[in-house]
C-alpha positions as CSV (number, residue, x, y, z in Angstrom):
1,X,18.9,93.2,239.5
2,X,16.9,90.3,241.0
3,X,13.4,91.2,239.8
4,X,11.7,88.8,242.1
5,X,13.3,90.3,245.2
6,X,12.5,93.8,244.1
7,X,8.9,92.9,243.6
8,X,8.7,91.4,247.1
9,X,10.6,94.2,248.9
10,X,10.0,97.5,247.0
11,X,12.6,100.2,247.7
12,X,14.5,97.9,250.0
13,X,16.9,94.9,250.0
14,X,20.4,94.6,248.7
15,X,21.2,96.2,245.3
16,X,17.8,98.1,245.1
17,X,17.1,101.7,246.1
18,X,14.4,104.2,245.7
19,X,16.5,106.4,243.3
20,X,17.2,103.5,240.9
21,X,13.6,102.4,240.8
22,X,12.5,106.0,240.1
23,X,15.0,106.3,237.4
24,X,13.9,103.0,235.9
25,X,10.3,104.1,236.0
26,X,11.1,107.4,234.4
27,X,12.8,105.5,231.5
28,X,9.8,103.2,231.1
29,X,7.5,106.2,231.0
30,X,9.7,108.0,228.5
31,X,9.6,104.9,226.3
32,X,5.8,104.8,226.5
33,X,5.6,108.4,225.4
34,X,8.0,107.9,222.6
35,X,6.5,104.6,221.2
36,X,3.2,106.0,219.9
37,X,5.2,108.7,218.0
38,X,7.4,106.0,216.6
39,X,4.3,104.0,215.6
40,X,2.6,106.9,214.0
41,X,5.8,107.6,212.0
42,X,5.4,104.2,210.2
43,X,4.6,104.8,206.5
44,X,0.9,104.2,205.6
45,X,0.3,102.0,202.5
46,X,-1.0,103.9,199.5
47,X,-4.3,102.7,198.3
48,X,-4.3,102.0,194.5
49,X,-7.7,102.6,192.9
50,X,-8.7,100.1,190.3
51,X,-11.6,100.7,187.9
52,X,-14.1,97.9,187.2
53,X,-16.2,98.2,184.0
54,X,-18.8,95.5,183.2
55,X,-22.3,95.0,181.8
56,X,-24.2,93.6,184.7
57,X,-24.9,95.1,188.1
58,X,-22.3,93.4,190.3
59,X,-19.5,93.9,192.7
60,X,-16.0,92.6,192.0
61,X,-16.1,88.9,191.9
62,X,-14.9,87.2,195.1
63,X,-12.8,84.8,193.0
64,X,-10.8,87.8,191.9
65,X,-10.5,89.4,195.3
66,X,-9.1,86.2,196.8
67,X,-6.1,85.8,194.5
68,X,-5.4,89.5,194.7
69,X,-5.3,89.1,198.5
70,X,-2.8,86.3,198.1
71,X,-0.7,88.6,196.0
72,X,-0.7,91.2,198.8
73,X,-3.6,93.4,197.6
74,X,-6.2,93.9,200.3
75,X,-9.3,96.0,199.8
76,X,-9.4,99.1,202.1
77,X,-5.7,98.6,202.9
78,X,-3.8,99.1,199.7
79,X,-6.4,98.6,196.9
80,X,-9.9,99.9,196.2
81,X,-12.3,99.3,193.4
82,X,-14.3,102.0,191.4
83,X,-17.2,99.9,190.0
84,X,-19.2,101.0,187.0
85,X,-21.8,98.9,185.1
86,X,-23.8,99.5,182.0
87,X,-26.8,97.2,182.7
88,X,-26.3,96.1,179.1
89,X,-27.0,99.6,177.7
90,X,-24.2,99.8,175.1
91,X,-24.3,103.6,174.9
92,X,-23.3,103.9,178.5
93,X,-20.0,102.1,178.1
94,X,-17.9,105.0,176.8
95,X,-19.2,107.6,179.3
96,X,-18.6,105.2,182.2
97,X,-15.1,104.4,180.9
98,X,-14.4,108.2,180.8
99,X,-15.7,108.5,184.4
100,X,-13.1,106.0,185.5
101,X,-10.3,107.8,183.7
102,X,-11.5,111.1,185.3
103,X,-11.4,109.3,188.7
104,X,-7.7,108.8,188.0
105,X,-7.7,105.0,188.6
106,X,-4.4,103.1,188.3
107,X,-5.9,100.4,186.0
108,X,-9.2,99.8,184.3
109,X,-10.4,96.2,184.4
110,X,-12.9,95.8,181.6
111,X,-15.3,92.8,181.2
112,X,-16.3,91.7,177.7
113,X,-15.4,93.2,174.3
114,X,-17.8,96.2,174.4
115,X,-16.4,97.5,177.7
116,X,-12.8,96.8,176.6
117,X,-13.3,98.8,173.4
118,X,-15.0,101.6,175.4
119,X,-12.0,101.7,177.8
120,X,-9.6,101.9,174.8
121,X,-11.6,104.8,173.3
122,X,-11.5,106.6,176.7
123,X,-7.8,106.4,177.3
124,X,-4.5,105.4,175.6
125,X,-2.5,106.0,178.8
126,X,-4.3,104.2,181.7
127,X,-3.5,100.5,181.7
128,X,-6.4,98.3,180.6
129,X,-6.7,94.7,181.8
130,X,-9.2,92.6,179.7
131,X,-11.3,90.4,181.9
132,X,-12.2,88.7,179.7
133,X,-12.0,89.1,175.9
134,X,-14.6,86.9,174.2
135,X,-14.6,88.3,170.7
136,X,-12.6,87.6,167.5
137,X,-8.9,87.2,167.3
138,X,-7.3,90.1,169.2
139,X,-4.5,90.7,166.7
140,X,-6.8,90.6,163.7
141,X,-9.3,92.9,165.3
142,X,-6.5,95.4,166.1
143,X,-6.7,95.3,169.9
144,X,-3.1,94.2,170.4
145,X,0.0,93.9,168.3
146,X,0.7,90.3,169.4
147,X,-0.1,88.0,172.3
148,X,3.5,87.9,173.5
149,X,4.0,91.7,173.3
150,X,0.6,93.4,173.1
151,X,2.0,96.9,172.9
152,X,0.0,100.0,173.8
153,X,-1.9,100.1,177.1
154,X,-3.9,96.8,176.9
155,X,-3.3,93.3,178.1
156,X,-5.3,90.7,180.0
157,X,-7.0,87.3,179.3
158,X,-8.5,86.0,176.0
159,X,-11.2,83.5,176.8
160,X,-11.0,82.1,173.3
161,X,-14.8,82.0,173.1
162,X,-14.6,81.8,169.3
163,X,-13.2,78.3,169.8
164,X,-15.0,77.4,173.0
165,X,-18.6,77.8,171.8
166,X,-17.9,75.6,168.8
167,X,-16.5,73.0,171.2
168,X,-19.6,73.2,173.3
169,X,-21.8,72.4,170.2
170,X,-19.6,69.4,169.5
171,X,-20.0,68.1,173.1
172,X,-23.8,68.7,172.8
173,X,-23.8,66.7,169.5
174,X,-22.1,63.8,171.3
175,X,-24.6,64.0,174.2
176,X,-27.7,64.2,171.9
177,X,-26.5,62.3,168.7
178,X,-29.9,62.2,167.1
179,X,-30.3,66.0,167.2
180,X,-30.5,67.5,163.7
181,X,-31.9,70.9,164.8
182,X,-30.3,72.9,167.6
183,X,-31.3,76.2,169.1
184,X,-28.7,78.8,169.8
185,X,-29.4,81.3,172.6
186,X,-27.8,84.7,172.2
187,X,-28.5,88.2,173.7
188,X,-27.5,90.5,170.8
189,X,-26.9,89.4,167.2
190,X,-24.3,92.1,166.5
191,X,-22.2,91.2,169.5
192,X,-22.4,87.4,169.0
193,X,-21.9,87.3,165.2
194,X,-18.0,87.1,165.6
195,X,-18.4,83.9,167.6
196,X,-20.7,82.2,165.2
197,X,-18.5,81.1,162.2
198,X,-16.8,78.2,164.0
199,X,-20.1,77.1,165.5
200,X,-21.7,77.1,162.0
201,X,-18.7,75.0,160.8
202,X,-19.2,72.4,163.4
203,X,-23.0,72.3,162.6
204,X,-22.3,72.0,158.9
205,X,-19.9,69.0,159.3
206,X,-22.4,67.3,161.7
207,X,-25.4,67.9,159.5
208,X,-27.1,70.1,162.1
209,X,-29.4,73.0,161.3
210,X,-29.0,75.9,163.7
211,X,-31.8,78.3,164.7
212,X,-30.9,81.5,166.5
213,X,-33.0,82.9,169.3
214,X,-32.1,86.4,170.5
215,X,-33.3,87.3,174.0
216,X,-33.4,90.9,172.8
217,X,-36.3,90.0,170.6
218,X,-38.2,88.8,173.7
219,X,-40.0,90.6,176.5
220,X,-38.8,91.2,180.0
221,X,-38.2,87.6,180.9
222,X,-36.7,84.6,179.0
223,X,-40.2,83.1,178.7
224,X,-40.9,84.3,175.2
225,X,-37.5,83.0,173.9
226,X,-38.0,79.6,175.3
227,X,-41.6,79.4,174.2
228,X,-40.3,80.1,170.7
229,X,-37.6,77.4,171.1
230,X,-40.3,74.9,172.1
231,X,-42.5,75.8,169.1
232,X,-39.4,75.4,166.8
233,X,-39.1,71.7,167.9
234,X,-35.4,72.1,168.3
235,X,-33.9,69.0,169.9
236,X,-31.1,70.6,171.9
237,X,-29.9,74.1,173.0
238,X,-26.5,75.7,172.9
239,X,-26.3,78.6,175.4
240,X,-23.7,80.9,174.1
241,X,-21.0,82.4,176.4
242,X,-22.2,85.7,177.8
243,X,-21.8,87.6,181.2
244,X,-25.6,88.2,181.0
245,X,-26.3,84.4,180.7
246,X,-23.8,83.7,183.4
247,X,-25.7,86.0,185.7
248,X,-29.1,84.5,184.7
249,X,-28.0,80.9,184.6
250,X,-30.6,79.6,187.0
251,X,-33.4,81.3,185.1
252,X,-32.1,79.7,181.8
253,X,-31.7,76.3,183.4
254,X,-35.3,76.4,184.8
255,X,-36.6,77.6,181.4
256,X,-34.8,74.7,179.6
257,X,-36.3,72.2,182.1
258,X,-39.8,73.7,181.6
259,X,-39.8,73.0,177.8
260,X,-37.7,69.8,178.2
261,X,-34.8,70.7,175.9
262,X,-31.3,69.3,176.6
263,X,-28.9,72.3,177.0
264,X,-25.2,72.9,177.3
265,X,-23.9,75.8,179.5
266,X,-20.6,77.5,180.1
267,X,-19.7,76.9,183.8
268,X,-19.4,73.7,185.8
269,X,-21.6,75.2,188.5
270,X,-24.5,75.2,185.9
271,X,-24.5,71.4,185.9
272,X,-24.7,71.5,189.7
273,X,-27.6,73.9,189.4
274,X,-29.5,71.4,187.2
275,X,-28.2,72.0,183.7
276,X,-27.6,68.9,181.6
277,X,-24.0,69.6,180.6
278,X,-21.5,72.4,181.2
279,X,-18.1,72.9,179.5
280,X,-15.7,75.7,180.0
281,X,-12.9,77.3,181.9
282,X,-13.6,77.7,185.7
283,X,-14.2,81.4,186.5
284,X,-11.8,81.1,189.4
285,X,-9.0,80.0,187.1
286,X,-9.6,83.0,184.8
287,X,-9.8,85.3,187.8
288,X,-6.4,84.1,189.0
289,X,-5.0,84.9,185.6
290,X,-6.5,88.4,185.7
291,X,-5.3,89.0,189.2
292,X,-1.7,88.2,188.1
293,X,-2.0,90.8,185.3
294,X,-3.3,93.4,187.8
295,X,-0.5,92.6,190.2
296,X,2.2,93.0,187.6
297,X,0.9,96.4,186.4
298,X,0.4,97.7,190.0
299,X,4.0,96.8,190.7
300,X,5.3,98.8,187.7
301,X,5.1,96.5,184.6
302,X,4.0,98.2,181.4
303,X,0.8,96.6,180.0
304,X,2.4,96.5,176.5
305,X,5.1,94.2,177.8
306,X,2.8,91.8,179.7
307,X,1.7,88.9,177.5
308,X,-2.0,88.3,176.9
309,X,-2.9,85.0,178.6
310,X,-5.3,82.3,177.3
311,X,-7.1,79.6,179.4
312,X,-5.0,76.7,180.3
313,X,-7.7,74.6,181.9
314,X,-11.2,73.4,180.8
315,X,-13.7,71.4,182.7
316,X,-16.8,69.4,181.8
317,X,-19.6,68.4,184.1
318,X,-22.7,66.2,183.3
319,X,-25.8,65.9,185.4
320,X,-27.2,62.4,185.2
321,X,-30.4,63.3,187.1
322,X,-31.2,65.9,184.5
323,X,-30.4,63.5,181.7
324,X,-32.8,61.0,183.3
325,X,-35.6,63.6,183.5
326,X,-35.1,64.3,179.8
327,X,-35.1,60.6,178.9
328,X,-31.5,60.8,177.7
329,X,-28.8,58.2,178.0
330,X,-25.4,59.9,177.9
331,X,-22.9,57.9,175.9
332,X,-20.2,56.2,177.9
333,X,-17.5,57.8,175.8
334,X,-18.6,61.3,176.8
335,X,-19.0,60.3,180.5
336,X,-15.4,59.2,180.5
337,X,-14.3,62.7,179.3
338,X,-16.2,64.5,182.1
339,X,-14.4,66.0,185.1
340,X,-17.5,65.7,187.2
341,X,-20.5,63.4,186.9
342,X,-23.4,64.5,189.1
343,X,-25.9,61.8,190.1
């Protein structure tokens, strides 16, 4: 049929008649009526519910949502998060973990050792993804059977903080070579003690005396802890790895600047925020590793067969403006090691 002619001469012209047009219209209408039913018949994606258990009041990190999206998991379409946080009240960890189990989540993503252990107490069946383990060796502490085949219902990412905090002290020693007394900022002696032996070993070899400052011994803010650091006449500060300190990084950087103490922090962004030095694994890199673990389990892998991953990338950033304000000259050898030098 010549569509153009039919459009110009409806119901007339060679090869076109009213009956055929009506028949065609009826077929189009029938198709319109059938199509919505066909569309409605398409299967709706099942939303998988993922539990999130952490210490600080926060939503799931954007740097985790993005790699999950790239792997095909989109919030409100096929994945949803049940978020629980303890606000650093340790006795809340187990009840909240049990809440997530009762909510029948497909996975529990637990941040930091206390929440990982709480999740393990709450269930031996629901898969647990560690995001991120920061305590002692996972095998020695009985969390997994081995890194290659963890066994049980736990896998995830080991941040290797037991090694990383010691490395930070060594970097700080290079930045402030005359420092013989270094402050160490922690938020709970019991939690941080497993991370301390390698730090003490670096200090012993370098002839450095360490003085521990626990923010739990202080009042509402960080002011008391930093006033105590100032009175101690410590010449540098190691900020230990902690989700709490990551959340409060700007407050800590401002407090260190107020008392004029050179400090090393855990994330590159901390140097951009005004901290002197930062050394660690980029959170976005860790989140991509965690996202891969979540993806594997949601697609049917057993957590006991999914190897526990370790960071494969570390970054260092140095803020020269902060160094200048502190009257420090950063050794050239250390500057050459830095991934970012901020003027």
